[in-house]
Residue frames as qw, qx, qy, qz and C-alpha x, y, z in Angstrom:
[[0.109, -0.296, -0.519, -0.794, 36.73, 42.51, 75.99],
 [0.159, 0.286, 0.622, -0.711, 33.79, 44.24, 77.65],
 [0.206, -0.272, -0.620, -0.706, 30.24, 44.24, 76.41],
 [0.432, -0.083, 0.369, -0.819, 26.81, 45.01, 77.74],
 [0.131, 0.151, 0.980, -0.009, 24.57, 42.00, 78.34],
 [0.110, 0.675, 0.726, 0.074, 20.98, 43.14, 77.82],
 [0.145, -0.244, 0.004, 0.959, 21.58, 46.69, 76.67],
 [0.157, 0.683, 0.678, 0.219, 18.52, 48.66, 75.79],
 [0.096, 0.133, 0.021, 0.986, 17.77, 52.25, 74.96],
 [0.009, -0.596, -0.741, 0.311, 14.82, 53.60, 76.88],
 [0.051, 0.448, 0.334, 0.827, 12.76, 56.17, 75.04],
 [0.070, -0.178, -0.553, 0.811, 10.74, 58.65, 77.01],
 [0.115, -0.753, -0.573, -0.302, 7.37, 60.08, 77.73],
 [0.270, -0.061, -0.258, 0.925, 7.65, 63.72, 78.81],
 [0.113, -0.783, -0.598, -0.130, 4.73, 65.70, 80.23],
 [0.264, -0.151, -0.150, 0.941, 4.83, 69.49, 80.50],
 [0.338, 0.154, 0.077, -0.925, 1.87, 71.81, 81.10],
 [0.762, 0.265, 0.365, -0.465, -0.99, 70.36, 78.99],
 [0.619, 0.577, -0.477, -0.236, 1.36, 68.67, 76.49],
 [0.795, -0.312, 0.519, 0.040, 2.78, 65.17, 76.36],
 [0.472, 0.640, -0.550, -0.257, 5.53, 63.97, 74.03],
 [0.901, -0.152, 0.396, -0.092, 5.90, 60.21, 73.53],
 [0.348, 0.694, -0.600, -0.193, 9.15, 58.89, 72.06],
 [0.719, -0.247, 0.634, -0.143, 8.70, 55.23, 72.94],
 [0.834, 0.407, 0.346, 0.135, 8.62, 54.22, 69.28],
 [0.479, -0.412, 0.318, 0.707, 11.90, 55.00, 67.54],
 [0.325, 0.302, 0.607, 0.659, 10.32, 55.67, 64.16],
 [0.126, -0.678, -0.389, -0.611, 7.58, 58.12, 65.20],
 [0.146, -0.099, -0.539, 0.823, 7.24, 60.68, 67.95],
 [0.180, -0.673, -0.663, -0.274, 3.75, 61.51, 69.17],
 [0.085, 0.064, -0.286, 0.952, 2.81, 64.95, 70.50],
 [0.224, -0.622, -0.744, -0.097, -0.41, 65.39, 72.44],
 [0.054, -0.201, 0.208, -0.956, -2.17, 68.53, 73.66],
 [0.578, -0.091, 0.316, -0.747, -5.00, 68.07, 76.18],
 [0.577, -0.033, 0.810, -0.094, -4.84, 64.30, 75.53],
 [0.719, 0.633, 0.221, -0.182, -5.48, 64.81, 71.80],
 [0.708, -0.042, 0.407, 0.575, -2.91, 63.79, 69.20],
 [0.238, 0.900, 0.033, -0.363, -1.71, 66.90, 67.37],
 [0.356, 0.742, -0.538, -0.183, 1.44, 65.57, 65.67],
 [0.907, -0.156, 0.382, 0.083, 2.98, 62.24, 64.71],
 [0.706, 0.675, -0.105, 0.188, 6.36, 62.14, 62.96],
 [0.593, 0.432, -0.364, 0.573, 9.93, 63.40, 63.28],
 [0.603, -0.539, -0.440, 0.390, 11.13, 63.77, 66.87],
 [0.351, -0.100, -0.033, 0.931, 13.06, 67.00, 66.30],
 [0.162, -0.383, -0.387, -0.823, 10.01, 68.65, 64.74],
 [0.558, -0.606, -0.552, -0.124, 7.81, 67.50, 67.64],
 [0.556, -0.402, -0.320, 0.653, 10.27, 68.93, 70.17],
 [0.168, 0.041, 0.114, 0.978, 10.43, 72.30, 68.38],
 [0.339, -0.511, -0.509, -0.604, 6.61, 72.41, 68.15],
 [0.605, -0.575, -0.513, 0.200, 6.43, 71.72, 71.88],
 [0.443, -0.236, -0.159, 0.850, 8.93, 74.49, 72.65],
 [0.009, -0.233, -0.292, -0.928, 7.00, 77.00, 70.52],
 [0.454, -0.486, -0.518, -0.538, 3.64, 76.19, 72.14],
 [0.596, -0.498, -0.549, 0.308, 4.37, 76.03, 75.88],
 [0.165, -0.967, -0.060, -0.186, 4.43, 79.04, 78.19],
 [0.414, -0.776, 0.473, 0.055, 7.66, 77.98, 79.92],
 [0.853, 0.447, -0.263, -0.052, 9.97, 76.33, 77.35],
 [0.007, -0.729, 0.652, -0.207, 13.07, 76.07, 79.59],
 [0.678, -0.248, 0.663, -0.198, 12.28, 72.62, 81.11],
 [0.870, 0.441, 0.206, -0.075, 11.65, 71.27, 77.60],
 [0.443, 0.804, -0.378, 0.117, 14.93, 72.73, 76.29],
 [0.298, -0.614, 0.696, -0.223, 16.78, 71.26, 79.26],
 [0.822, -0.012, 0.538, -0.188, 15.24, 67.79, 78.81],
 [0.823, 0.471, 0.292, 0.122, 15.89, 67.62, 75.05],
 [0.088, -0.880, 0.335, 0.326, 19.17, 69.56, 74.94],
 [0.496, -0.272, 0.743, 0.358, 21.06, 66.64, 73.39],
 [0.513, 0.505, 0.663, 0.206, 18.61, 66.25, 70.49],
 [0.199, 0.959, 0.171, -0.109, 18.45, 70.00, 69.89],
 [0.198, -0.820, 0.427, 0.327, 22.22, 70.48, 69.88],
 [0.607, -0.089, 0.717, 0.330, 22.89, 67.54, 67.53],
 [0.556, 0.749, 0.356, -0.055, 21.08, 69.21, 64.64],
 [0.614, 0.084, 0.269, 0.738, 23.47, 70.21, 61.84],
 [0.005, 0.748, 0.118, -0.653, 23.90, 73.95, 61.46],
 [0.628, 0.767, 0.129, -0.028, 23.65, 75.60, 58.03],
 [0.777, -0.080, 0.197, 0.593, 26.94, 75.59, 56.15],
 [0.304, 0.455, 0.177, 0.818, 26.60, 79.18, 54.98],
 [0.148, -0.416, -0.457, 0.772, 26.07, 82.39, 56.85],
 [0.270, 0.815, 0.458, -0.230, 23.57, 85.13, 56.16],
 [0.044, -0.767, 0.290, 0.571, 26.35, 87.20, 54.62],
 [0.358, -0.069, 0.807, 0.466, 26.85, 84.61, 51.86],
 [0.451, 0.300, -0.246, -0.804, 25.13, 85.37, 48.62],
 [0.694, 0.114, 0.667, -0.248, 22.55, 82.60, 48.25],
 [0.713, 0.659, 0.002, -0.238, 22.35, 83.15, 44.50],
 [0.214, 0.714, -0.666, -0.031, 26.13, 82.68, 44.24],
 [0.405, -0.258, 0.854, -0.200, 25.94, 79.44, 46.22],
 [0.764, 0.379, 0.421, -0.310, 23.10, 78.21, 44.01],
 [0.584, 0.736, -0.292, -0.180, 25.12, 78.89, 40.84],
 [0.023, -0.582, 0.810, -0.068, 28.16, 77.07, 42.27],
 [0.599, -0.015, 0.756, -0.264, 26.02, 74.04, 43.12],
 [0.757, 0.568, 0.174, -0.272, 24.55, 73.99, 39.60],
 [0.375, 0.751, -0.535, -0.094, 28.04, 74.20, 38.07],
 [0.254, -0.399, 0.868, -0.149, 29.30, 71.32, 40.22],
 [0.717, 0.234, 0.584, -0.300, 26.27, 69.26, 39.27],
 [0.665, 0.699, -0.112, -0.238, 26.87, 69.97, 35.58],
 [0.137, 0.667, -0.732, -0.016, 30.53, 68.87, 35.88],
 [0.457, -0.156, 0.849, -0.214, 29.54, 65.60, 37.56],
 [0.741, 0.457, 0.367, -0.326, 26.84, 64.97, 34.94],
 [0.518, 0.749, -0.360, -0.201, 29.29, 65.57, 32.08],
 [0.093, -0.513, 0.852, -0.048, 31.84, 63.14, 33.54],
 [0.607, 0.084, 0.747, -0.258, 29.21, 60.41, 33.74],
 [0.699, 0.626, 0.127, -0.320, 28.10, 60.99, 30.14],
 [0.265, 0.741, -0.588, -0.184, 31.65, 60.68, 28.77],
 [0.379, -0.318, 0.866, -0.079, 32.02, 57.09, 30.01]]
């Protein structure tokens, strides 16, 4: 049996242009612009904000490719009728609710 003796996950501080993203705390990501805190919260949201606000987003996309590609894609396409999907979801919810009430 193999195991890692003092395994640790190292979070990062990434500096690009006048922005800095700090992911050292697993629960909150901090995004700074010109050494001023502009966002504290979800890491994915901080990364996308950083990408939208820098002049050259390619180094940021390369650094955070794993986090960006792990995001779940929508389960319906633009061709799907959203109203139809909404009605189906409501019908399924009604069926589940009725089964619980019968017990």
